[in-house]
C-alpha positions in Angstrom: -0.2 -34.7 -46.2 3.2 -35.3 -44.5 4.7 -32.0 -43.5 8.4 -31.4 -44.1 10.7 -29.5 -41.8 13.1 -26.8 -43.0 16.7 -27.7 -42.9 18.0 -27.5 -39.3 14.6 -27.3 -37.7 13.9 -31.0 -37.1 14.7 -32.0 -33.6 15.1 -35.7 -32.7 13.7 -35.9 -29.1 15.6 -38.4 -26.8 13.6 -40.8 -24.6 14.6 -41.3 -20.9 12.8 -43.0 -18.0 14.2 -40.5 -15.5 11.9 -39.1 -12.8 12.5 -35.5 -12.0 11.0 -32.9 -9.7 9.6 -29.9 -11.6 11.0 -27.1 -9.5 12.5 -24.7 -12.0 16.1 -25.8 -11.4 17.6 -27.8 -14.3 20.0 -29.7 -12.1 19.0 -33.3 -12.9 21.4 -35.3 -15.1 18.7 -35.8 -17.8 18.8 -32.1 -18.7 22.4 -32.4 -19.8 21.4 -35.2 -22.2 18.3 -33.5 -23.6 18.1 -32.1 -27.1 19.0 -28.4 -27.3 17.0 -25.8 -29.3 18.7 -22.4 -29.8 19.3 -19.9 -32.5 16.2 -17.8 -32.0 15.4 -14.9 -34.4 13.5 -11.7 -33.9 9.9 -11.8 -35.2 8.5 -8.6 -33.8 8.8 -5.7 -34.4 11.0 -6.7 -37.4 11.8 -10.2 -38.6 15.0 -11.5 -40.2 17.3 -10.3 -37.4 19.1 -12.4 -34.8 17.5 -12.3 -31.4 19.0 -9.7 -29.0 18.6 -12.0 -25.9 19.8 -15.6 -26.0 17.2 -18.3 -25.4 17.9 -22.0 -25.0 15.2 -24.7 -24.8 16.0 -28.3 -23.9 13.5 -31.1 -24.6 13.2 -34.8 -23.8 10.4 -37.2 -23.2 9.4 -40.0 -20.8 6.9 -42.7 -21.6 4.1 -40.5 -20.2 5.1 -36.9 -20.7 7.2 -34.5 -22.7 9.6 -32.2 -20.8 10.9 -28.7 -21.8 13.6 -26.8 -19.9 13.7 -23.1 -20.7 16.9 -21.1 -20.1 16.2 -17.4 -20.9 19.3 -15.2 -20.7 18.8 -11.5 -20.1 21.4 -8.7 -20.2 19.3 -6.8 -17.7 18.0 -9.4 -15.3 16.8 -6.8 -12.8 14.4 -5.5 -15.4 12.5 -8.8 -16.0 8.7 -8.5 -15.6 7.3 -11.3 -13.5 4.2 -11.5 -11.2 2.3 -14.2 -9.4 -0.7 -13.9 -11.7 -3.8 -15.9 -12.1 -3.8 -18.5 -14.8 -3.7 -17.1 -18.4 -2.9 -13.6 -17.2 0.8 -13.4 -18.0 0.6 -11.2 -21.2 2.1 -8.3 -19.2 5.1 -10.4 -18.0 8.1 -11.7 -19.8 7.1 -15.1 -21.0 7.8 -18.1 -23.3 5.1 -19.9 -25.3 5.5 -23.5 -26.7 3.2 -24.4 -29.6 2.7 -28.1 -30.2 1.1 -29.0 -33.5 0.5 -32.6 -32.6 -1.2 -33.5 -35.9 1.4 -31.7 -37.9 -1.3 -30.1 -40.0 0.0 -26.5 -39.7 -3.6 -25.3 -38.9 -4.0 -25.8 -35.1 -1.7 -26.1 -32.2 -2.0 -26.5 -28.4 0.1 -23.9 -26.7 1.7 -23.8 -23.2 3.0 -20.5 -21.9 5.0 -19.7 -18.8 6.3 -16.5 -17.2 9.6 -16.5 -15.2 7.9 -17.8 -12.1 6.2 -20.6 -13.9 2.7 -19.1 -13.9 0.8 -20.8 -16.7 -1.1 -19.8 -19.8 -2.5 -22.3 -22.2 -5.0 -22.7 -25.0 -5.3 -23.3 -28.7 -4.0 -21.3 -31.7 -5.9 -21.6 -34.9 -5.3 -20.4 -38.4 -8.3 -19.1 -40.3 -12.0 -18.6 -39.6 -13.7 -17.0 -36.6 -14.2 -19.4 -33.7 -17.4 -20.1 -31.8 -16.0 -18.2 -28.8 -14.1 -15.3 -30.5 -15.0 -12.7 -33.0 -11.9 -12.9 -35.3 -10.0 -15.7 -37.0 -6.4 -16.9 -36.6 -7.0 -16.5 -32.9 -5.1 -17.2 -29.7 -7.8 -18.7 -27.5 -6.7 -18.9 -23.8 -10.1 -20.2 -22.6 -9.3 -24.0 -22.6 -7.3 -25.2 -19.6 -4.9 -28.2 -19.8 -3.2 -30.0 -16.9 0.5 -29.5 -17.0 3.3 -28.8 -14.5 5.6 -25.8 -14.5 7.9 -24.0 -12.1 10.3 -21.1 -12.7 12.8 -18.9 -11.0 14.8 -15.8 -11.6 18.5 -16.2 -11.8 21.5 -13.8 -12.0 21.5 -14.3 -15.8 17.8 -14.3 -16.5 15.3 -17.0 -15.6 14.8 -20.8 -16.0 11.5 -22.7 -16.2 10.7 -26.4 -16.2 7.6 -27.6 -18.0 6.1 -31.1 -18.0 3.2 -31.8 -20.3 1.5 -35.2 -19.8 0.5 -37.0 -23.0 -3.0 -37.3 -21.4 -3.4 -33.6 -21.8 -2.8 -33.7 -25.6 -4.5 -35.2 -28.6 -2.5 -36.7 -31.4 -2.9 -39.3 -34.1 -2.2 -42.9 -33.6 1.3 -43.7 -35.0 4.3 -45.9 -34.4 6.7 -42.9 -34.5 5.4 -39.4 -33.9 6.3 -36.1 -35.7 4.9 -33.0 -34.2 5.1 -29.4 -35.3 6.9 -27.0 -32.9 7.0 -23.2 -32.7 8.5 -21.3 -29.7 8.1 -17.6 -28.9 9.8 -15.5 -26.2 8.6 -12.0 -25.3 10.8 -9.5 -23.4 8.4 -7.0 -22.0 10.7 -4.0 -21.5 11.5 -3.9 -25.2 8.4 -5.7 -26.4 10.7 -7.8 -28.7 9.2 -11.2 -29.7 11.8 -13.8 -30.6 10.8 -17.0 -32.4 12.2 -20.5 -33.2 12.6 -21.4 -35.9 13.1 -18.3 -37.9 9.6 -17.0 -38.6 8.8 -14.5 -41.3 6.0 -11.9 -41.3 5.6 -12.4 -45.0 3.4 -15.5 -44.7 -0.2 -16.5 -44.6 0.5 -18.9 -41.7 2.5 -18.7 -38.5 2.3 -22.4 -37.8 3.3 -23.5 -41.3 6.8 -22.1 -40.5 7.4 -24.3 -37.5 10.0 -26.9 -36.9 9.4 -30.6 -36.1 9.9 -32.8 -33.1 10.5 -36.3 -34.3 11.5 -39.8 -33.0 8.9 -40.2 -30.3 7.5 -43.6 -30.0 5.5 -45.9 -27.5 3.8 -43.0 -25.9 1.9 -44.0 -22.8 -1.5 -42.3 -22.8 -4.4 -44.7 -22.8 -8.0 -43.6 -22.5 -8.4 -40.5 -20.4 -11.4 -40.5 -18.1 -12.4 -37.3 -16.4 -15.4 -36.7 -14.2 -16.2 -33.4 -12.5 -19.0 -33.5 -10.0 -20.0 -30.1 -8.7 -22.4 -28.4 -6.4 -23.5 -24.8 -6.3 -25.6 -22.6 -4.0 -27.1 -19.3 -5.1 -28.7 -16.8 -2.7 -30.2 -13.8 -4.3 -32.1 -10.7 -3.3 -33.9 -8.0 -5.3 -35.7 -4.7 -4.6 -39.5 -4.8 -4.7 -40.9 -1.4 -4.1 -39.1 0.0 -1.0 -38.0 -3.4 0.3 -35.3 -5.9 -0.4 -36.8 -9.3 -0.8 -34.4 -12.2 -0.3 -35.1 -15.4 -2.2 -34.7 -18.9 -0.7 -31.3 -20.5 -1.3 -31.1 -22.3 -4.6 -28.8 -25.3 -4.3 -27.9 -27.3 -7.4 -25.6 -30.1 -8.4 -24.4 -31.7 -11.6 -21.5 -33.4 -13.4 -19.3 -33.2 -16.4 -17.9 -36.4 -17.9 -15.2 -36.7 -20.5 -13.6 -39.7 -22.3 -10.5 -38.7 -24.2 -9.1 -41.0 -26.8 -6.0 -40.4 -28.7 -7.5 -38.1 -31.3 -11.2 -38.0 -30.2 -12.9 -36.6 -27.1 -16.4 -37.4 -25.9 -18.0 -34.9 -23.4 -21.3 -34.9 -21.6 -22.9 -32.8 -19.0 -26.0 -33.2 -16.9 -27.6 -30.2 -15.2 -24.6 -28.2 -16.1 -23.4 -25.2 -14.1 -22.8 -22.2 -16.3 -22.6 -19.6 -13.6 -20.3 -16.6 -14.2 -17.9 -15.8 -11.4 -17.3 -12.4 -12.9 -19.7 -10.4 -15.0 -18.8 -9.4 -18.6 -17.2 -6.0 -18.9 -19.6 -3.2 -19.7 -20.0 -1.9 -23.3 -21.4 1.4 -24.6 -24.8 0.7 -26.2 -26.5 4.0 -26.3 -26.1 4.6 -30.1 -25.7 1.0 -31.3 -28.1 -0.5 -33.8 -27.0 -4.1 -33.6 -26.1 -6.7 -30.9 -22.5 -6.7 -29.6 -20.4 -9.8 -29.5 -19.5 -11.3 -26.0 -16.8 -14.0 -25.9 -17.6 -17.5 -24.6 -16.3 -18.3 -21.1 -18.2 -21.4 -20.0 -16.1 -24.5 -19.4 -18.2 -27.2 -21.1 -18.3 -25.3 -24.4 -14.6 -24.6 -24.4 -13.4 -28.2 -25.0 -12.5 -28.4 -28.7 -14.2 -25.1 -29.4 -11.6 -24.3 -32.1 -12.9 -27.2 -34.2 -16.2 -25.3 -34.6 -14.4 -22.4 -36.3 -16.3 -21.2 -39.3 -16.6 -18.1 -41.5 -19.4 -15.7 -40.7 -19.6 -16.9 -37.1 -22.3 -19.5 -37.9 -21.5 -21.2 -34.5 -21.8 -19.1 -31.4 -22.3 -21.2 -28.3 -23.6 -18.4 -26.1 -26.9 -18.7 -28.0 -27.3 -21.8 -25.7 -28.1 -19.6 -22.7 -29.8 -22.0 -20.2 -28.9 -25.7 -21.1 -30.4 -28.6 -19.2 -27.9 -31.1 -20.6 -25.4 -31.4 -23.4 -23.0 -33.7 -25.2 -20.1 -33.2 -27.6 -17.7 -35.1 -29.8 -14.6 -33.3 -31.0 -11.4 -34.5 -32.6 -9.6 -35.4 -35.7 -9.4 -38.6 -37.7 -6.7 -38.5 -40.4 -7.2 -35.2 -42.3 -10.8 -34.7 -41.1 -11.7 -32.6 -38.2 -15.0 -33.5 -36.4 -17.1 -31.4 -34.1 -20.7 -32.1 -33.0 -22.6 -30.5 -30.2 -26.1 -31.4 -28.9 -27.7 -29.4 -26.1 -31.2 -29.0 -24.7 -31.9 -25.4 -23.8 -34.6 -24.2 -21.4 -37.3 -21.7 -22.3 -37.5 -21.9 -26.1 -39.6 -18.8 -26.7 -42.9 -20.2 -25.6 -42.6 -23.4 -27.6 -41.1 -25.7 -25.0 -37.4 -26.2 -24.7 -35.0 -25.7 -27.7 -32.9 -28.5 -29.0 -29.6 -27.5 -30.6 -27.6 -29.6 -32.9 -24.4 -28.2 -34.3 -22.0 -30.1 -36.6 -18.8 -28.9 -38.2 -16.7 -31.1 -40.5 -13.4 -29.9 -41.9 -10.9 -31.6 -44.2 -7.3 -30.6 -44.7 -6.1 -30.1 -48.3 -2.5 -29.8 -49.2 0.0 -28.1 -46.8 -2.3 -25.4 -45.3 -5.7 -25.4 -47.1 -9.0 -26.9 -46.1 -12.7 -27.4 -47.0 -15.5 -27.4 -44.4 -19.2 -28.0 -43.9 -21.3 -26.4 -41.1 -24.8 -27.6 -40.2 -26.8 -26.1 -37.4 -30.4 -26.8 -36.2 -32.4 -25.2 -33.4 -35.9 -26.7 -33.1 -38.5 -26.2 -30.4 -39.7 -29.4 -28.6 -43.3 -28.2 -28.9 -44.7 -26.9 -32.1 -43.1 -26.8 -35.6 -40.7 -23.8 -35.3 -37.1 -24.3 -36.3 -34.0 -22.6 -37.7 -31.6 -24.6 -39.9 -28.4 -23.4 -41.5 -26.1 -25.2 -43.9 -22.9 -23.8 -45.4 -19.8 -25.0 -47.2 -16.5 -23.1 -47.1 -12.9 -23.3 -48.2 -9.6 -21.7 -47.3 -6.9 -22.1 -49.9 -3.3 -20.9 -49.1 -1.1 -20.4 -52.1 2.3 -19.0 -52.9 3.0 -18.8 -49.2 1.7 -15.2 -49.0 -1.9 -15.5 -50.1 -5.1 -17.2 -49.1 -8.6 -17.3 -50.6 -11.6 -17.9 -48.4 -15.0 -18.6 -49.7 -18.3 -19.6 -48.2 -21.8 -20.4 -49.6 -24.9 -21.5 -47.7 -28.3 -20.6 -46.5 -30.9 -20.7 -43.7 -34.3 -22.2 -43.5 -36.6 -20.9 -40.8 -40.1 -21.6 -39.8 -42.0 -19.1 -37.5 -45.6 -18.9 -36.5 -46.3 -16.9 -39.6 -44.7 -19.3 -42.1 -41.4 -20.4 -43.5 -38.7 -18.5 -45.3 -35.2 -19.0 -46.5 -32.2 -16.8 -47.5 -28.6 -17.2 -48.7 -25.3 -16.3 -47.2 -21.9 -16.1 -49.1 -18.4 -14.8 -48.7 -15.4 -14.1 -51.0 -12.1 -13.0 -49.5 -8.6 -12.7 -50.9 -5.7 -11.8 -48.6 -2.0 -11.1 -49.1 0.2 -11.1 -46.0 3.5 -9.6 -47.2 6.2 -8.1 -45.1 6.0 -4.6 -46.4 2.8 -4.8 -48.4 -0.4 -6.6 -47.8 -4.1 -6.4 -48.6 -7.5 -7.9 -47.6 -10.3 -7.7 -50.2 -13.7 -9.2 -49.4 -17.4 -9.3 -50.2 -19.7 -10.7 -47.5 -23.4 -11.2 -48.2 -26.3 -12.1 -45.9 -29.7 -12.4 -47.4 -32.7 -10.4 -46.3 -34.4 -13.3 -44.3 -31.2 -15.0 -43.2 -31.3 -16.1 -39.6 -28.8 -18.1 -37.5 -30.2 -19.0 -34.1 -27.0 -21.0 -33.3 -24.6 -18.4 -34.6 -23.8 -14.7 -34.3 -25.0 -12.9 -37.5 -26.3 -9.6 -36.1 -27.3 -8.0 -39.3 -29.0 -9.4 -42.5 -30.0 -8.0 -45.8 -26.6 -6.6 -46.6 -23.6 -7.1 -48.9 -20.5 -5.6 -47.3 -17.3 -4.9 -49.2 -13.8 -4.0 -48.2 -10.6 -3.1 -50.1 -8.0 -2.8 -47.3 -4.3 -2.2 -48.1 -1.4 -2.2 -45.7 2.1 -0.7 -46.1 4.8 -1.3 -43.4 8.2 0.5 -43.0 10.8 -0.9 -40.7 13.4 1.2 -38.9 17.0 0.3 -38.7 18.1 -2.2 -36.0 18.5 -0.4 -32.7 17.0 2.9 -34.0 14.4 5.1 -32.3 11.8 4.3 -35.0 11.0 0.6 -35.1 8.0 0.3 -37.4 5.3 2.4 -39.2 2.2 0.6 -40.4 -0.5 2.3 -42.5 -3.9 0.7 -43.3 -6.2 2.4 -45.8 -9.0 1.7 -48.1 -12.8 2.0 -48.7 -15.6 0.0 -47.2 -19.2 -0.2 -48.5 -22.5 -1.8 -47.4 -25.3 -2.3 -49.9 -28.7 -3.8 -49.3 -28.8 -7.4 -50.6 -31.4 -6.7 -53.2 -29.7 -3.4 -54.2 -26.2 -4.8 -54.7 -24.9 -4.0 -58.1 -28.0 -1.8 -58.9 -28.3 0.8 -56.2 -25.9 3.1 -54.3 -24.3 1.9 -51.0 -26.3 2.6 -47.9 -23.2 2.9 -45.7 -19.4 3.3 -46.2 -16.2 4.9 -45.3 -12.7 5.8 -46.6 -10.1 5.6 -43.9 -6.4 5.9 -43.2 -5.1 4.2 -40.0 -1.5 4.7 -39.0 0.5 3.2 -36.1 4.0 4.2 -35.1 6.1 2.0 -32.8 9.1 3.5 -31.1 12.0 2.0 -29.3 10.9 0.7 -25.9 7.4 -0.2 -27.2 5.9 3.3 -27.2 3.0 3.3 -29.6 1.3 6.2 -31.4 -1.9 5.6 -33.4 -4.0 7.9 -35.6 -7.1 7.2 -37.7 -8.8 9.6 -40.1 -11.9 8.6 -41.9 -14.9 9.9 -43.8 -18.0 7.9 -43.0 -21.5 8.1 -44.4 -24.8 6.4 -43.8 -28.2 6.6 -45.6 -31.1 6.5 -43.2 -34.2 4.5 -44.3 -37.5 6.3 -43.6 -39.2 3.0 -43.0 -37.1 2.6 -39.8 -38.8 5.7 -38.4 -42.4 4.9 -39.4 -43.4 4.6 -35.7 -42.5 8.2 -35.0 -44.4 11.4 -35.7 -43.5 15.1 -35.6 -45.5 18.3 -35.4 -46.6 19.8 -38.7 -48.8 22.7 -39.9 -51.9 20.4 -39.9 -51.0 18.3 -36.8 -48.7 15.4 -36.3 -47.0 14.2 -39.5 -45.1 11.0 -40.3 -41.5 11.7 -39.4 -38.8 11.6 -42.1 -35.2 11.4 -41.0 -32.3 13.1 -42.7 -31.7 11.1 -45.9 -27.9 10.9 -45.4 -25.3 11.7 -42.8 -21.7 12.1 -43.7 -18.6 13.6 -42.2 -15.0 13.1 -41.0 -13.8 11.4 -37.8 -10.4 11.6 -36.2 -9.0 9.3 -33.6 -5.6 9.6 -31.8 -4.1 7.1 -29.3 -0.9 6.5 -27.3 0.3 3.5 -25.5 3.2 3.3 -23.0 5.7 0.4 -22.6 5.1 -2.2 -20.0 7.1 -0.7 -17.2 8.0 -2.6 -14.1 5.2 -1.1 -12.1 2.6 0.1 -14.7 1.5 0.5 -18.3 -1.2 2.8 -19.8 -3.1 3.6 -22.9 -5.4 6.5 -23.9 -7.5 7.3 -27.0 -9.4 10.4 -28.1 -12.0 10.4 -30.8 -14.1 13.1 -32.4 -16.2 13.2 -35.5 -19.5 13.4 -37.3 -21.9 10.5 -36.8 -25.5 9.5 -37.3 -27.8 9.7 -34.3 -29.8 6.6 -35.2 -32.6 6.9 -32.6 -33.9 10.1 -34.1 -32.5 9.9 -37.6 -30.3 12.9 -37.3 -26.7 14.1 -37.4 -24.4 14.5 -34.5 -20.9 15.0 -33.2 -19.3 12.4 -31.1 -16.5 13.0 -28.6 -15.0 10.3 -26.6 -12.0 9.5 -24.4 -10.9 6.1 -23.2 -8.0 5.3 -20.9 -6.6 2.3 -19.2 -4.0 1.9 -16.5 -2.5 -1.4 -15.3 -0.4 -1.4 -12.1 1.7 -4.1 -10.4 2.8 -2.6 -7.1 3.8 -6.1 -5.8 4.5 -9.5 -7.3 1.1 -10.6 -5.8 -1.0 -7.6 -6.6 -2.5 -6.3 -9.8 -4.8 -3.4 -10.5 -6.5 -2.5 -13.7 -8.5 0.7 -14.2 -10.4 1.5 -17.4 -12.5 4.6 -18.0 -14.7 5.7 -20.9 -16.4 9.1 -21.4 -18.5 9.8 -24.4 -20.8 12.6 -25.5 -23.1 12.8 -28.5 -24.3 16.3 -29.5 -26.8 17.3 -32.2 -25.4 19.0 -35.2 -28.6 21.0 -35.5 -28.0 23.2 -32.4 -25.2 21.7 -30.4 -27.5 20.3 -27.7 -26.6 17.1 -25.9 -28.3 13.9 -27.2 -26.5 11.4 -25.0 -23.6 11.1 -22.5 -22.0 8.0 -21.0 -19.5 7.7 -18.2 -18.1 4.2 -17.6 -15.2 3.6 -15.2 -14.2 0.1 -14.1 -11.7 -1.1 -11.5 -10.3 -4.6 -11.1 -8.1 -5.6 -8.2 -6.4 -9.0 -7.9 -4.4 -10.4 -4.9 -2.6 -13.7 -5.4 -0.6 -14.6 -2.3 0.1 -18.1 -3.6 -0.3 -19.7 -7.0 -3.5 -21.6 -6.2 -5.4 -19.0 -4.3 -6.5 -15.5 -5.3 -8.9 -12.7 -4.4 -10.5 -10.5 -7.0 -12.7 -7.5 -6.8 -14.4 -5.7 -9.7 -16.3 -2.4 -9.4 -18.0 -0.8 -12.4 -20.0 2.4 -12.5 -22.2 3.4 -15.4 -23.9 6.7 -15.9 -26.1 7.1 -19.0 -28.4 9.8 -20.0 -30.3 10.5 -23.2 -32.5 13.4 -24.1 -36.0 13.2 -25.4 -36.1 12.5 -29.1 -36.3 15.5 -31.4 -36.9 16.3 -35.1 -33.5 16.5 -36.8 -34.6 19.4 -39.0 -36.7 21.5 -36.7 -35.9 20.4 -33.2 -39.5 19.7 -32.4 -40.3 16.7 -30.1 -40.8 13.3 -31.7 -43.8 11.3 -30.6 -44.8 7.7 -30.6 -48.4 6.9 -30.3 -49.1 10.5 -29.7 -46.7 10.6 -26.7 -43.3 12.3 -26.7 -40.5 9.8 -26.6 -39.0 10.6 -23.2 -35.5 11.2 -22.0 -33.8 8.9 -19.5 -31.0 9.4 -16.9 -29.8 6.3 -15.1 -26.8 5.5 -12.9 -25.8 2.0 -11.9 -23.0 0.4 -10.0 -21.9 -3.2 -10.0 -19.6 -5.0 -7.5 -18.2 -8.5 -8.0 -16.1 -10.1 -5.3 -14.5 -13.5 -5.7 -12.3 -15.8 -3.6 -10.9 -18.8 -5.6 -8.9 -21.8 -4.7 -7.9 -23.9 -7.7 -5.0 -26.3 -7.1 -5.4 -27.9 -10.6 -7.7 -27.1 -13.5 -11.2 -28.5 -12.7 -10.8 -28.7 -8.9 -12.1 -25.4 -7.6 -13.8 -23.7 -4.7 -15.4 -20.4 -5.5 -17.0 -18.0 -3.1 -18.5 -15.0 -4.9 -20.6 -12.0 -4.1 -22.2 -9.6 -6.5 -24.3 -6.5 -5.9 -26.1 -4.0 -8.2 -27.0 -0.5 -7.2 -28.9 2.0 -9.2 -30.3 5.6 -9.2 -33.1 5.7 -11.8 -33.0 9.5 -11.9 -29.2 9.6 -12.5 -28.5 11.6 -9.4 -25.0 10.3 -8.9 -22.9 7.9 -6.8 -24.2 9.2 -3.5 -27.8 8.5 -4.4 -27.3 4.9 -5.5 -29.4 2.3 -3.7 -29.1 -1.5 -3.7 -31.4 -3.1 -6.3 -30.1 -6.7 -6.2 -27.3 -8.8 -4.8 -26.3 -12.4 -4.7 -24.0 -14.9 -3.0 -22.5 -17.7 -5.0 -20.7 -20.8 -3.8 -19.3 -23.5 -6.1 -17.3 -26.7 -5.2 -16.0 -28.9 -7.9 -13.6 -31.8 -7.9 -11.8 -33.1 -11.0 -11.3 -36.9 -11.2 -8.8 -37.9 -13.8 -7.7 -41.4 -14.8 
């Protein structure tokens, strides 16, 4: 459907053949002849107000690229935040983001962000369902990297940035004359104000649907994009065996990625792919977790077109393909139909040979902002008859500008060694995104035997419900109080078979409030009452002392109580910003089916002592005590330090150190305090301390051409004796060289 621009928001882009130097200085004659975009409006913290700082964006195009010139005026130029950061790490700086909706479908846009020095951020913004690499929908995904040029400089009146985006870095439909959607954001860090063009309202189910239009572009010179990236890696690892460190032989490897990019379709293939991580994932507290935790996708091959795999209920999660031998993808859009297909052969398929993954996602646009979609996934072992297949249809319907309805229905079919089984999955969601009042009501159901080996569905046999309401008050323009937002409502979880017939097994009522003050001070508070019913079958493996010897253990039938959480966040000062959160409340101790009190504190501090230096320190401390007698059940200490040094744009050094100290007592009867046993043996305590170091030197002149030299080491103290008693348990040296060929 052809999208119409609001009055005054369609920009006819002039065409010139001028060649310019992208240096951040808008001194070439062509900039005086460019189309001018101004008249920005505040979007955050309150919409509908003229922007405090003036922004002017000039735009023109040459046969092979589109050019943007950003002139950001600032009444306090000395207070502008700008660092020489690594790519995609400009969220703490002043910055401008350009969203290009090249298909004008108001559902997906490429974005190109720059800070005042021209440091780049890029990726894809999507409206709607969770993506294959992120947990939530409507996401800003900075993982994809596109080749574009940008340079910026500070000026006495603010800053200027030049941006050149080659048409080879974009996908767009074939057309004689092109019309693209355009949204622009500018963030001023010292106030945290976000300004937008065109005027964008918070009362809307879609950000992209409120964009303007770039029109008049024709005869774009792009052709077929060919990219090849040969790469070579070497890993040298060592590990502790007894009292000795045994070093393995060097493990060299090589492979290649190949991509053919047509106007609207991309074909990708990889042979013997390199999916090495140059920095380990940040640590998560797992001591009282019952289900798997989500970890975002970071690997380059999977990130091309990953937003096209977006589906409700996370039915596509590419990190399930952990050790691929080879893979291929086709992603793109033809007319109103989005196409995404992935095939990959994964090593070590659970004893049944390798695992072959096939994942397909089709999506068709309907009307201005709605869609219907179909997801098909298959994971089959190359030996034997085991498989897991999932099929699901979904829709997202936007209506009356403020509302959307999202629905999904599907199922899984799985064959294991002990036979085949199937189960349904379905979802109903209604959302209202109003300026002062909004809500999100949903039911999400996963059948008892539902499995998704290519997705992230970490819990089955449930129906979860939520009735969440939001009320927002806005302060007067320039006042101390800028905004108060309150979320509240109940949540419930039933077993799938008990839905509508039995009481919920889990739930909560909560009120969550956030207060934003002038200068971007933020205060948060959450009060909730949570409950969980414990199932005796989950503890059938445990026994406890009784009058006639060991007896089957029965947990407490229900745990319920209040939880309070308080937080504070500082503005992004020139040199630092910080956040802290305190939490205390009554929770279930799942390992022993009892009741406990959790107390936790988390804090983060980001420092920028120099334009080339960044430090980030995070720390978490959590204790879990038994309600029975106040004894400690578990304690976790988890500090993490990250240091980055970027002397020039293409080269940086990074060091990460993370210490984890975890201890848990022996399991005890929640009623009597007697030891719990398994197989006649008491379930023991543990006390472990570990430390991890990751060091990386990186040279990356352009996306895809890289030289990495990394070192990682793990140290541990199995008896939890502390930092001084840590001993090296494993380490490794990693070298990667890759060269991007682009035609």
